Phi, psi and omega in degrees: 000134180245128181257124179228160178229148166205160180277140182226131180276112182272337172209196190291340186219006187236125184251133172242152168267124182258124178263120187243137174255120178260133174245123186268329183242140001282348176211160182289124175213165179211160181213146177283123181272309178200168182238130184240121177299139177296142183301131177090350181278154179262149173211184178294345176297339180271010184301134172231148181307326182285355176256010179263123177252126183247131178234129173263127179270111182305143008268017179296148179227176178298347181231004182209139001276177170260290178295130180083006177294124188244143179238139173233118180248124174229171182210162177242111185298321186293325183255344184081005179288144174240135183244129178240124174248136182236130182186188174282341181230163174283150183275084184296334180296326182278344184277125177277110185293342179273313184277325183048055181253018181280160169238126180239155179203160183211142174279122183227142174280126179220123177053043174082005177219159177277141178231137172270108187255113183255161179218143169228148184259120179264303180192138172253012181118343180284338175255135181287176188297318182291319178293326176295324177296319177298314179300318180300314181291322178295315179299319178299320181294322186267354191296321181302316181293319179297316180289325177296319177295321181298316182283315180299320182290345181239030187294334176298324178304320183285341174287334175276328183230068185297336180293343177282349178298334181253015176285147180286147174247127176239146180234127179256125174266118184263121182204149174283345178267118187305325183292343179250002177269094187224158170236124182235149176275132186241020178092210183227161176303325180302320180298320182285326174294320179296319177300318180297317180297317181296319180291324178294319179295318180296318180294321180293331182279341183279000000 
């Protein structure tokens, strides 16, 4: 097995180093091992609360609706800004139809409890299998930050409905390739609020 790296442009302005493992015998094949952000580049990992912009799409408010409450998370790599839209509908204006790097989620009743059900788009066939694998790994890497922004940006909502702090969060990866078509459990809103508080305390102490 031969391990190689090269830089790969994942979107118009953000470069990752892709680590690839090549296997020569019995036939040449390769697989993405891991993804390393290029030094100095910004990603959602650089998210800070003061870089989060929250927009409520009328008639949604900080406390209404509950069922069907929808979140759209997008970001700007160059500035590190994260944008959260909250409403009855997803914010299609913010979604880049070319990059498809958004994270969306919705509060839904399932089996007698509310669930925050999220989705990310990997490929509908326009991205080949290897590029879809890269997208899959990037989304996994950035997901904690996206969900933290989603919960932090709507924290007033949880003061009205504190029982939702312990509701489960699931994330669906949508792909035509079965190996990337997955549903994973991502914890609860309480965990992400706690992470935000811990990071704020750490930043204040530095």
